[in-house]
C-alpha positions in Angstrom: -1.2 37.9 80.8 0.8 40.7 79.3 2.4 38.6 76.7 -1.0 37.7 75.2 -1.9 41.2 74.4 -1.4 41.5 70.6 0.0 44.6 69.0 -2.7 46.4 67.1 -2.5 46.0 63.4 -1.5 49.0 61.2 -5.0 49.3 59.8 -6.4 50.0 63.3 -3.6 52.5 64.0 -3.7 54.5 60.7 -5.4 57.8 61.2 -8.7 58.5 59.4 -9.0 60.6 56.3 -7.8 60.3 52.8 -4.0 60.2 52.8 -1.5 59.0 50.3 -0.1 55.5 50.6 3.2 56.9 51.8 1.6 59.0 54.6 -0.5 56.1 55.7 2.6 53.9 55.9 4.4 56.5 57.9 1.5 56.9 60.3 1.3 53.1 60.7 5.0 53.0 61.6 4.7 55.8 64.1 1.6 54.4 65.8 2.9 50.8 65.9 6.3 51.9 67.3 4.7 54.2 69.9 2.4 51.5 71.2 5.1 48.8 71.4 7.4 51.4 73.1 4.7 52.2 75.7 4.1 48.6 76.4 7.8 47.8 76.8 8.2 51.0 79.0 5.4 49.6 81.3 7.1 46.3 81.5 10.4 48.0 82.4 8.7 49.9 85.3 7.3 46.7 86.9 9.3 44.7 89.5 11.0 41.6 88.2 8.7 39.2 90.2 5.6 40.8 88.5 7.0 40.4 85.1 7.8 36.7 85.6 4.3 36.1 87.0 2.7 37.9 84.0 4.6 35.7 81.6 3.9 32.4 83.5 7.5 31.6 84.0 10.0 31.2 86.9 13.8 31.6 86.9 14.3 28.0 85.8 12.7 28.6 82.4 9.8 27.0 80.4 9.1 23.3 80.1 8.9 21.8 76.6 5.1 21.6 76.6 4.9 25.3 77.3 7.3 26.1 74.6 5.3 24.2 72.0 2.0 25.9 73.1 3.6 29.3 72.9 5.1 28.7 69.5 1.7 27.7 68.2 0.2 30.9 69.6 2.9 33.4 68.7 4.6 31.8 65.7 8.3 32.0 64.8 10.5 34.7 66.2 10.9 36.5 62.8 10.2 40.0 61.5 8.7 41.0 58.2 11.3 41.1 55.4 11.3 42.4 51.9 11.4 39.4 49.7 12.8 39.6 46.2 10.1 39.1 43.6 10.1 35.9 41.5 12.1 36.1 38.3 8.9 36.1 36.2 7.5 39.0 38.3 10.7 40.9 37.7 10.5 40.2 34.0 7.0 41.4 33.8 7.9 44.6 35.7 10.8 45.3 33.3 8.2 45.7 30.5 5.9 48.0 32.5 6.7 51.2 30.6 4.4 53.6 28.7 6.6 53.7 25.7 6.8 49.9 25.5 3.0 49.9 25.6 2.8 52.4 22.7 5.3 50.3 20.6 3.4 47.1 21.2 0.2 48.9 20.2 1.8 50.2 17.0 3.3 46.9 16.2 -0.2 45.3 16.6 -1.8 47.8 14.3 0.9 47.3 11.7 0.6 43.5 11.9 -3.2 43.8 11.5 -2.7 46.1 8.4 0.1 43.9 6.9 1.4 40.8 8.6 4.5 40.8 6.3 5.4 44.4 7.2 9.1 44.5 8.3 8.2 47.3 10.8 6.5 44.6 13.0 9.8 42.7 13.4 11.7 45.9 14.0 9.4 47.2 16.8 9.2 43.7 18.3 13.0 43.4 18.6 13.2 46.9 20.2 10.6 45.9 22.8 12.2 42.5 23.6 15.8 43.8 23.9 14.8 46.8 26.1 12.9 44.7 28.6 15.5 41.8 28.7 18.4 44.2 29.3 16.7 45.8 32.3 15.5 42.5 33.7 18.9 40.8 33.5 20.8 43.7 35.2 18.3 44.0 38.1 18.0 40.2 38.5 21.8 39.9 38.7 22.2 42.9 41.1 19.5 41.4 43.4 21.4 38.1 43.5 24.7 40.0 44.3 22.9 41.8 47.2 21.5 38.6 48.6 25.0 37.1 48.5 26.1 39.8 51.0 24.0 38.2 53.7 25.7 35.9 56.1 25.0 32.3 55.3 25.0 31.2 59.0 22.3 30.3 61.5 22.5 32.4 64.6 21.7 30.7 67.9 21.0 31.8 71.4 21.3 30.1 74.8 18.0 29.6 76.8 17.1 27.8 80.0 14.5 25.0 79.5 13.2 22.0 81.2 12.0 18.7 79.8 8.9 18.8 82.0 7.5 20.3 85.2 9.8 19.4 88.1 12.7 18.5 85.7 16.1 19.9 86.1 16.9 23.1 84.2 19.4 22.8 81.3 20.9 25.5 79.1 20.4 24.7 75.4 21.5 26.5 72.2 18.5 27.0 69.8 18.0 29.0 66.6 16.8 32.5 67.2 13.6 32.0 65.4 12.6 29.3 68.0 12.6 31.7 71.0 9.1 32.2 72.5 7.7 34.8 75.0 8.7 33.7 78.6 12.0 32.0 77.5 14.8 32.7 79.9 17.7 33.8 77.7 21.4 33.7 78.9 23.6 36.4 77.4 27.4 36.8 77.2 29.9 39.0 75.4 29.4 39.0 71.6 25.8 37.7 71.7 23.0 39.1 69.6 19.9 39.9 71.6 17.3 37.5 70.0 14.1 39.2 71.2 13.0 42.0 73.5 14.1 41.0 77.0 13.4 42.2 80.6 16.6 41.6 82.5 16.4 39.3 85.5 20.1 39.2 86.5 23.0 41.2 85.1 26.7 41.6 85.8 28.9 44.2 84.2 26.6 44.2 81.2 27.3 46.6 78.4 25.1 46.6 75.2 25.7 48.2 71.8 22.5 49.8 70.8 24.0 51.7 67.7 21.7 49.8 65.3 18.6 51.1 67.2 19.7 54.4 68.6 22.8 55.5 66.6 24.8 56.0 69.7 28.4 54.9 69.1 29.3 53.9 72.7 27.9 50.9 74.5 25.4 51.6 77.3 25.3 50.0 80.7 22.3 47.7 81.5 21.3 46.3 84.8 18.5 44.1 86.2 17.3 46.9 88.5 16.1 50.0 86.7 17.6 53.2 87.9 14.8 55.2 89.6 12.7 52.0 89.9 11.5 53.2 93.3 10.6 56.5 91.7 7.5 55.9 89.6 8.0 59.2 87.8 11.0 57.7 85.9 10.4 58.0 82.2 9.0 54.8 80.6 8.3 56.1 77.1 11.4 55.1 75.2 12.4 51.4 75.6 15.9 52.1 74.2 16.6 54.2 77.2 15.4 51.7 79.7 18.4 50.2 81.4 16.7 47.0 82.4 15.5 46.2 78.8 17.6 44.6 76.0 16.0 44.9 72.6 16.1 42.7 69.5 18.8 43.8 67.1 21.3 45.0 69.7 24.3 43.1 71.0 26.3 42.5 74.1 29.8 43.9 74.2 30.8 42.8 77.7 29.4 41.2 80.8 26.8 38.6 81.4 23.0 38.6 82.0 19.8 36.5 82.1 16.6 38.0 80.7 13.0 36.9 80.2 11.6 37.3 76.7 8.7 39.8 76.7 8.2 40.1 73.0 9.1 38.2 69.8 8.8 38.7 66.1 6.5 41.5 64.9 5.7 42.4 68.5 9.3 43.5 69.3 10.4 47.1 69.0 12.5 46.1 66.0 9.5 44.2 64.5 7.2 47.2 65.0 9.5 49.1 62.6 10.1 46.3 60.1 6.4 45.5 59.7 5.7 48.8 57.9 8.7 48.5 55.6 7.5 45.8 53.2 5.4 46.1 50.1 5.3 48.7 47.4 8.0 51.3 47.6 7.2 55.1 47.3 7.6 56.8 44.0 11.1 58.3 43.6 12.4 61.3 41.7 13.3 59.0 38.8 9.9 57.3 38.6 8.1 60.7 38.6 10.5 62.1 36.0 10.2 59.3 33.6 6.4 59.2 33.8 6.1 63.0 33.2 8.5 62.9 30.2 6.8 59.8 28.8 3.4 61.3 28.8 4.7 64.6 27.4 6.0 62.8 24.4 2.9 60.6 24.1 0.7 63.7 24.1 2.8 65.2 21.3 2.3 61.9 19.3 -1.5 61.9 20.0 -1.8 65.4 18.7 0.5 65.2 15.7 -0.4 61.8 14.3 -4.1 62.5 13.7 -3.2 65.8 12.0 -0.8 64.0 9.6 -3.4 61.4 8.9 -6.1 64.0 8.2 -3.9 66.2 5.9 -2.6 63.2 3.9 -6.1 61.7 3.5 -7.6 65.0 2.4 -4.9 66.0 0.0 -4.1 62.6 -1.5 -7.5 60.9 -1.3 -5.9 57.5 -0.3 -7.0 56.9 3.2 -5.4 53.5 3.5 -2.1 54.9 2.5 -2.6 57.9 4.8 -3.3 55.5 7.7 -0.1 53.6 7.0 1.9 56.8 6.7 0.4 58.1 10.0 1.4 54.9 11.8 5.0 55.3 10.4 4.9 58.9 11.6 3.8 57.7 15.1 6.7 55.3 15.2 9.0 58.1 14.0 7.7 60.5 16.6 8.0 58.0 19.4 11.5 57.7 20.9 11.1 53.9 20.7 14.6 53.2 21.8 14.1 55.2 25.0 13.5 52.2 27.2 16.5 50.4 25.7 18.8 53.4 25.9 17.7 54.1 29.5 18.2 50.5 30.5 21.6 50.4 28.7 22.6 53.6 30.4 21.6 52.4 33.8 23.2 48.9 33.2 26.5 50.5 32.1 26.3 52.8 35.2 25.8 49.8 37.4 28.8 48.0 35.9 31.0 51.1 36.3 29.9 51.5 39.9 30.5 47.8 40.7 34.2 48.4 39.8 34.1 51.2 42.5 32.8 48.8 45.1 29.1 49.8 44.9 26.3 47.2 44.4 23.3 48.7 42.6 20.1 46.8 43.7 17.7 49.0 41.8 18.8 50.5 38.5 16.6 53.6 38.8 18.6 54.5 41.8 21.7 55.5 39.7 19.9 58.4 38.2 18.5 59.4 41.6 22.0 59.3 43.0 23.0 61.8 40.3 20.0 64.0 41.0 20.6 64.0 44.7 21.1 67.4 46.2 20.7 66.6 49.9 22.4 63.6 51.6 21.2 62.7 55.1 23.7 60.5 56.9 24.4 59.1 60.3 27.8 60.1 61.7 29.0 56.7 63.1 31.3 54.9 60.7 30.6 57.5 58.0 32.1 60.6 59.4 33.8 58.7 62.2 35.9 55.6 62.4 33.3 53.7 64.5 35.8 52.9 67.2 36.6 54.4 70.6 40.0 56.1 71.2 41.5 57.9 74.1 41.5 61.5 72.9 42.9 63.2 76.0 44.5 62.5 79.4 44.1 65.6 81.5 45.1 66.9 85.0 42.6 68.6 87.2 43.1 71.9 85.3 42.5 70.4 81.9 46.2 70.2 80.9 47.7 67.1 79.3 49.4 65.0 81.9 51.3 61.7 81.3 50.8 60.7 85.0 47.0 60.4 84.4 47.7 58.2 81.3 50.0 56.0 83.4 47.4 55.4 86.2 44.6 54.9 83.7 46.7 52.3 81.9 47.6 50.5 85.2 43.9 50.3 86.1 42.9 48.9 82.6 46.0 46.7 82.2 45.8 44.8 85.5 42.0 44.3 85.8 41.1 40.6 85.3 37.5 41.1 84.2 36.4 41.6 80.5 37.8 44.9 79.3 35.3 47.3 77.8 36.0 49.5 74.8 37.4 52.3 76.9 39.8 50.0 78.7 41.1 48.8 75.3 41.4 52.4 74.1 43.6 53.3 77.1 45.8 50.2 76.5 46.1 51.0 72.8 47.3 54.5 73.6 50.4 53.1 75.4 53.4 51.9 73.4 54.5 48.2 73.8 57.9 49.3 75.1 56.2 51.2 77.9 53.9 48.2 78.7 57.0 46.1 79.4 58.4 48.7 81.8 55.1 48.9 83.6 54.8 45.2 84.0 58.3 45.2 85.5 57.5 48.0 88.0 54.1 46.7 89.3 52.5 43.5 90.2 48.8 42.7 90.9 47.6 42.3 94.5 43.8 42.5 94.3 40.9 44.2 92.4 37.5 45.5 93.3 35.3 44.7 90.2 33.0 47.1 88.4 29.4 47.2 89.3 26.5 49.4 88.1 25.7 50.8 91.5 29.2 52.1 92.1 30.0 52.8 88.4 33.7 52.3 89.0 36.4 49.6 89.3 39.7 49.6 91.2 42.9 47.6 91.2 45.5 47.3 94.0 49.1 47.1 92.8 52.4 46.4 94.5 55.3 48.7 93.5 58.0 46.2 92.8 61.3 46.9 94.7 59.7 49.8 96.7 59.3 49.6 100.4 57.3 52.1 102.4 57.8 53.2 106.0 59.3 50.5 108.3 60.4 48.6 105.3 56.9 47.3 104.5 55.7 46.7 100.9 53.7 49.7 99.5 50.3 49.0 97.9 48.6 51.6 95.7 44.8 51.5 94.9 43.9 53.0 91.5 40.2 53.8 90.8 38.7 54.6 87.4 35.0 55.4 86.8 32.2 57.9 86.4 33.3 61.4 87.4 30.6 62.1 90.0 31.1 58.7 91.6 34.9 58.9 91.9 34.9 62.5 92.8 32.5 61.8 95.7 35.2 59.5 97.3 38.0 62.0 96.9 39.4 64.2 99.7 42.5 65.4 98.0 43.8 66.1 94.5 47.1 66.2 92.6 47.9 69.8 91.7 51.2 70.2 89.7 52.8 67.3 91.5 51.6 68.2 95.0 48.8 66.5 97.0 46.4 69.2 98.2 43.1 69.1 100.0 40.0 69.1 97.8 38.1 72.1 99.0 34.6 73.0 97.9 36.0 75.7 95.6 38.5 73.2 94.0 35.8 70.6 93.8 33.7 73.0 91.7 36.7 73.8 89.6 37.6 70.1 88.8 33.9 69.4 88.1 33.8 72.2 85.6 36.9 70.8 83.9 35.1 67.5 83.4 31.9 69.2 82.2 33.8 71.4 79.7 35.0 68.2 78.0 31.6 66.6 78.2 30.2 69.7 76.3 32.8 69.0 73.6 31.2 65.6 72.9 33.7 63.5 74.9 33.0 60.7 77.3 34.9 61.5 80.5 36.1 59.2 83.3 37.9 60.2 86.5 41.1 58.6 87.8 42.1 58.6 91.5 44.6 56.8 93.7 45.3 56.0 97.3 48.4 54.7 98.9 47.2 52.1 101.4 48.4 52.6 105.0 48.9 48.9 105.5 49.6 46.2 102.9 47.1 43.3 102.8 46.2 40.5 100.5 42.5 41.4 100.0 40.7 44.7 99.7 37.0 45.7 99.7 34.8 48.6 98.5 35.3 50.2 101.9 38.9 50.8 100.9 37.7 53.1 98.1 37.7 56.2 100.3 40.0 59.0 101.0 41.1 59.0 97.4 43.4 61.5 95.6 42.0 62.8 92.3 44.7 62.5 89.6 42.8 63.7 86.6 40.5 62.7 83.7 40.5 60.4 80.7 38.4 61.7 77.7 37.2 59.4 74.9 35.6 59.8 71.5 34.8 58.1 68.2 37.4 60.0 66.1 36.5 61.6 62.7 37.8 59.8 59.7 41.0 61.3 58.2 39.4 61.7 54.8 35.9 62.8 56.0 36.5 66.5 55.6 37.9 66.1 52.1 34.9 63.9 51.1 32.4 66.4 52.4 34.1 69.2 50.5 33.9 67.0 47.4 30.2 66.5 47.9 29.7 70.2 48.4 31.7 71.0 45.2 29.2 68.7 43.5 26.2 70.6 44.8 25.2 68.2 47.6 24.3 69.5 51.0 25.1 67.0 53.8 22.8 66.9 56.8 23.7 64.7 59.8 20.8 62.8 61.2 21.9 60.7 64.2 20.5 59.0 67.3 23.5 60.0 69.3 23.4 63.0 71.7 23.7 66.6 70.5 27.1 67.3 72.2 28.8 64.3 70.4 27.1 65.1 67.1 28.1 68.8 67.2 31.7 67.9 68.1 32.2 65.4 65.3 30.5 67.7 62.7 32.7 70.6 63.7 35.8 68.4 63.5 35.1 67.5 59.9 34.3 71.0 58.8 30.5 71.0 58.9 28.9 74.3 60.0 26.8 73.0 62.9 24.6 75.9 63.7 21.7 75.1 65.9 21.4 71.3 66.7 17.8 70.1 66.5 16.7 67.2 68.7 14.1 64.5 68.4 11.7 66.0 70.9 11.8 69.3 69.0 10.9 67.5 65.8 7.9 65.9 67.5 6.6 69.3 68.4 6.4 70.5 64.8 3.7 70.1 62.2 4.7 69.2 58.6 4.9 72.8 57.4 7.1 73.8 60.4 9.3 70.8 59.9 9.8 71.6 56.2 11.1 75.0 57.1 13.3 73.8 59.9 14.7 70.8 57.9 15.8 73.1 55.1 17.7 75.4 57.5 19.2 72.8 59.8 22.4 70.8 59.3 22.6 68.6 62.4 19.8 66.6 64.0 20.5 64.6 67.2 18.7 62.1 69.4 16.5 61.3 66.4 14.4 58.1 66.4 13.4 56.0 63.2 10.0 57.8 62.7 11.6 61.2 63.0 14.3 60.3 60.5 11.7 59.3 57.9 9.7 62.6 58.7 12.9 64.7 58.0 13.4 62.9 54.7 9.9 63.5 53.6 10.0 67.2 54.7 13.1 67.7 52.6 11.4 66.0 49.6 8.4 68.3 50.1 10.7 71.3 49.6 11.7 69.9 46.2 14.9 68.2 47.1 16.1 64.9 45.8 17.1 63.2 49.1 19.6 60.4 49.6 19.9 58.6 53.0 23.0 56.7 54.1 22.5 54.4 57.1 23.2 50.9 58.3 21.0 50.4 61.4 17.5 49.1 62.2 16.6 52.7 63.0 17.5 53.8 59.5 15.3 51.4 57.6 12.2 53.6 57.3 14.2 56.6 56.1 16.2 54.4 53.6 12.9 53.3 52.1 11.3 56.8 51.9 14.4 58.5 50.5 14.8 58.9 46.7 17.9 56.8 47.0 18.6 54.7 50.0 22.3 53.8 50.6 23.6 51.2 53.0 26.7 49.1 53.5 27.5 45.4 53.3 28.0 45.3 57.1 24.6 46.8 57.8 21.8 44.9 59.5 19.7 42.9 57.0 16.6 45.1 57.2 18.8 48.2 56.2 20.2 46.3 53.2 16.8 45.2 52.2 15.4 48.8 52.4 18.4 50.3 50.5 18.7 50.8 46.7 22.5 50.9 46.7 24.9 49.0 48.9 28.5 50.3 49.4 31.1 47.7 50.1 33.0 50.4 51.9 31.3 52.9 54.2 33.1 55.8 52.6 31.8 59.2 51.4 34.6 59.3 48.8 33.1 56.1 47.2 29.7 57.8 47.3 31.0 60.9 45.6 32.3 58.8 42.7 28.8 57.2 42.5 27.2 60.6 42.3 29.4 61.6 39.3 28.6 58.3 37.6 24.9 58.8 38.3 25.0 62.3 36.7 26.9 60.8 33.7 24.2 58.2 33.3 21.4 60.7 33.6 23.1 63.2 31.2 23.4 60.6 28.5 19.8 59.5 29.0 18.4 63.1 28.8 20.8 63.7 25.9 19.2 60.9 23.9 15.7 62.1 24.8 16.3 65.7 23.8 18.2 64.7 20.6 15.5 62.2 19.5 12.5 64.2 20.6 13.6 67.4 18.9 14.8 65.5 15.7 11.6 63.5 15.5 9.5 66.6 16.1 11.3 68.4 13.3 10.8 65.5 10.9 7.1 65.3 11.6 6.8 69.1 11.2 8.5 68.7 7.8 6.1 65.9 6.9 3.1 68.1 7.8 4.4 70.9 5.5 5.3 68.5 2.7 1.9 66.7 2.9 0.1 69.9 2.5 1.9 71.1 -0.6 3.3 68.1 -2.4 1.0 65.9 -4.5 2.7 62.6 -3.4 4.0 61.1 -0.1 7.3 63.0 0.8 8.7 59.7 2.0 7.3 56.1 2.0 6.3 54.6 5.3 9.0 51.9 5.0 11.6 54.7 4.3 10.5 56.5 7.5 10.9 53.2 9.4 14.4 52.5 8.0 15.5 56.0 8.6 14.3 55.8 12.2 15.9 52.4 12.7 19.3 53.5 11.4 19.3 56.6 13.6 18.1 54.6 16.7 20.8 52.0 16.2 23.4 54.8 16.1 22.1 56.1 19.4 22.9 52.8 21.1 26.4 54.2 21.6 25.0 57.0 23.8 25.6 55.2 27.1 29.3 55.2 26.3 29.5 58.9 25.6 31.2 61.3 28.1 29.7 64.4 29.7 31.3 67.8 29.9 32.8 68.4 33.4 30.7 71.6 33.8 27.6 69.5 33.5 28.6 67.1 36.2 29.2 69.8 38.9 25.6 70.1 40.0 22.6 67.8 40.6 20.4 67.2 37.5 16.7 66.4 37.5 14.0 65.4 35.1 12.3 68.5 33.6 9.4 67.6 31.3 8.5 71.2 30.7 12.2 71.9 29.7 12.2 68.9 27.3 9.0 70.2 25.6 10.4 73.6 25.3 13.7 72.2 23.9 11.8 70.1 21.4 9.7 72.9 19.9 12.7 75.3 19.9 15.4 73.1 18.3 13.2 70.7 16.3 11.8 73.2 13.7 15.4 74.2 12.8 15.7 70.9 10.9 12.4 71.6 9.2 13.8 74.8 7.7 16.5 72.8 6.0 14.2 70.0 5.2 12.0 72.5 3.4 15.1 73.9 1.7 15.9 70.4 0.4 12.3 70.1 -0.8 12.7 73.2 -2.8 16.1 72.0 -4.2 14.8 68.6 -5.2 11.6 70.2 -6.7 13.3 73.0 -8.7 16.9 72.0 -9.2 16.5 68.2 -9.8 13.0 68.3 -11.3 11.5 65.8 -8.8 8.1 67.6 -9.0 5.8 64.9 -10.2 4.6 61.4 -9.1 6.8 60.0 -11.8 9.9 61.4 -10.1 8.7 61.0 -6.5 11.3 58.3 -5.8 14.1 60.8 -6.5 12.5 63.3 -4.2 12.1 60.7 -1.5 15.7 59.4 -1.8 17.1 63.0 -1.7 15.1 63.8 1.5 15.9 60.4 3.1 19.7 61.1 2.8 19.4 64.7 4.0 17.0 63.8 6.8 19.2 60.9 8.1 22.4 62.8 8.0 20.9 65.9 9.7 19.5 63.6 12.4 22.9 62.0 12.9 24.8 65.3 13.0 22.3 66.8 15.5 23.7 64.2 17.9 27.0 66.0 18.0 25.4 69.4 18.1 23.2 68.7 21.0 25.4 66.4 23.1 27.3 69.5 24.4 26.6 73.2 24.8 30.2 73.8 23.5 31.3 73.8 19.9 31.2 70.2 18.7 34.4 68.5 17.4 36.5 71.5 18.6 35.7 72.2 22.2 34.0 68.9 23.0 34.4 65.6 21.2 32.3 62.5 21.6 33.8 59.2 22.6 35.1 56.8 19.9 32.0 54.5 20.1 29.7 57.4 19.3 32.0 58.6 16.5 32.1 55.1 14.9 28.3 54.8 15.1 27.9 58.2 13.5 30.2 57.3 10.6 28.3 54.0 10.1 24.9 55.8 10.1 26.2 58.4 7.6 27.6 55.7 5.4 24.4 53.8 5.5 22.4 56.8 4.5 24.7 57.7 1.6 24.9 54.1 0.3 21.4 52.8 0.6 20.0 54.5 -2.5 22.9 52.9 -4.5 22.6 49.5 -2.9 20.9 46.3 -4.1 18.2 47.0 -1.4 17.3 50.3 -3.1 14.6 49.0 -5.3 13.0 47.0 -2.5 12.8 50.0 -0.3 11.7 52.4 -3.1 15.0 54.3 -3.5 16.7 55.5 -6.7 20.3 56.7 -7.0 20.7 60.5 -6.6 22.9 62.4 -9.1 26.4 63.4 -8.0 25.5 67.1 -8.4 23.2 66.5 -5.4 26.0 66.2 -2.9 27.4 69.8 -3.0 23.9 71.0 -2.3 23.7 68.5 0.6 27.0 69.7 2.1 25.8 73.3 1.9 22.4 72.5 3.5 24.1 70.5 6.3 26.7 73.2 7.1 24.0 75.9 7.2 21.9 73.6 9.4 24.8 73.0 11.9 25.7 76.7 12.0 22.1 77.9 12.7 21.7 75.1 15.3 24.9 76.3 17.1 23.6 79.9 17.2 20.1 78.9 18.5 21.7 76.4 21.0 23.9 79.1 22.4 20.9 81.5 22.9 18.8 78.7 24.4 21.6 77.7 26.9 21.9 81.3 28.0 18.2 81.8 28.3 17.0 78.5 29.8 20.2 76.5 30.8 21.4 73.3 29.1 20.0 69.8 29.1 
């Protein structure tokens, strides 16, 4: 039996060879989807009777014993889903950071050396707060995202029997209880619960946007077009008109179908199965890792050098060890995890106010670094609704008579109106509707069916008598152009009824095709005045028609889409449209919103390219059409391989793989569950303007993070360089270990205001990325500037104030402590902007307040009651003019070097 053939597991499908986890997952997805697609295509090609026989069922449905047996064999009708980790797993992950590991190690060494050392408490608090802040924000965001899911149980109607020979009854059951062989009954508004082979269908229209990206519903029938022609394509189950797939929905009509696949064996399930588990590394993850190990390498080089020099020159190896540990703490930006978490958390709060839910904090920085956005067009660039765009005569000119006849056909039909019928009705004013109702009355209708692809109504013109005083009936037909045109013998030409010659037939066909090429869905409208009035009419009466004109429909562009795209372009983001819709529609919509379309690349073309060719093509292409889920993910990876940080905006099942592979996956609250689970960010409004605001917030968050890293790394490097010089030439410790820790703590606390700082507008205009090499270069360029003035202060303390012996070392250490802390604090304002600080660019008030508090702490500590405990002594008043001079000279030189550096290498 066909239904018992299991889908091969990913392990069997993955190609051989050593490949990265990401490539293996992509290969699994492609192979699994291909095999399921081929199996469903084969089922679509079989006659209905063969399918029912293969699945051991008849049109009356399964009996209860068969249902239980199949549930045991096939399991519940559910697909793999990404489950949020337990709170304790999230908490553990929040502490998985290389800097936290370094801090824990340093705290352990300090505790082993001296359990009463206050540095142990300081480091422990830093570690605890950093992890808890990140955990709480991600835990809270995860709960908010879960709350977006509908808290309802969706059911479906199936035909079942209590036992063999029992009567068939239709029962509503939860979707997860559906089994292969079930006979499912469908109606307008129903979700398709599994993959179905249609057995019966009437006027069935199905929305496949979640799978294919096509905005308009597609017609489905129980008999496959071309079924007698075995060469009909059976490779893509989405295109098979006698299959309905899980995840799609019925917009109109009714049908009955037999379930041919459930759960992981469905076309939807084949995609979902490869989308759970560990996510690929993003731009943020790679950037943080590189920067972390860069700084750790500096520490591993500098600390042993400091230890060796102090031990050799001072002869006290225990004291040298303690001092080296303090230097390690000083060189490590221990507040980095906390500042990064605080930056990201504040960014998440700010974005929440703009109707954006951040599921994964790291995605905020990725959003700011994004330089390519791949997006579907439906609902993003367009309004996700069908409107009547044009009503044209046979020459392509606007004609109100065509609209009137189209409206009469849509208004008087008694069946369920489809989206295009509603669009025609919506185009007519209410006042005109009243007039039409008064002029016409319904006589009969010839319903739509998929063989004819048209429907007709017969109307009586109220108060109008034809020849011999008889009532006049008019038949109005609306449907597919080729079907309606084949029944026409005449056409309306500027108010006259003329014969439809072969030349004119070619002309009107070209008019319809011209509109098709512009991405419009075109229907033809024709009429016939009946020679005799009757009460009933048949399909045979749809002959000898007069072509009136054409109705052209589209999903219109959003009014603000063009402005939003310009905003993204101004922010350095290239937008690429990746849609499942056809190339004509995609090109039309993109042109309407101001996108330079160029050459549209289709899915089959993508399949014919290797990875290197696709990378080149993806970089040069703006619009991709008829793209399937596997191809979307390939395009994302190809762009990433070219060095781009890629965002993907999508809401369908077919977007899930690309959402997961992108550096930042963006979905909306109305998306299917699998898309929301795969996304990093959820928009409460599917609006590119909201996304643009998120990008700016992401860049602000990243700017403040990188600002802290560069300030702290360069300042710490300068301090350690100063320590190296002092250790080599001064017969005592230039600063006690506890002083180094206190200085570091005061400075770090002051940096907690960094997330509340602003960024210069110039900085926010283009994408920003992690640059470990640039941070290292900045550190060794700017850092030694402080050492110049530290050494100047050494000389002043040694020669001017006589702090040149072990007896006066406390004065030396106190003087350097004050100068070191104040220079570190001032460097914040020098480095936070490439402009002149305090004049061209000022920090926010939280940063200013923390700066003042840090300066005040540095100045007052040597005079406070804690001075003796910490080893300080008061400095003479004559010290302060020297201090002011050193600091002014330091700021001036830093500004000069900063300007040169920015011109040479760029800023931050």
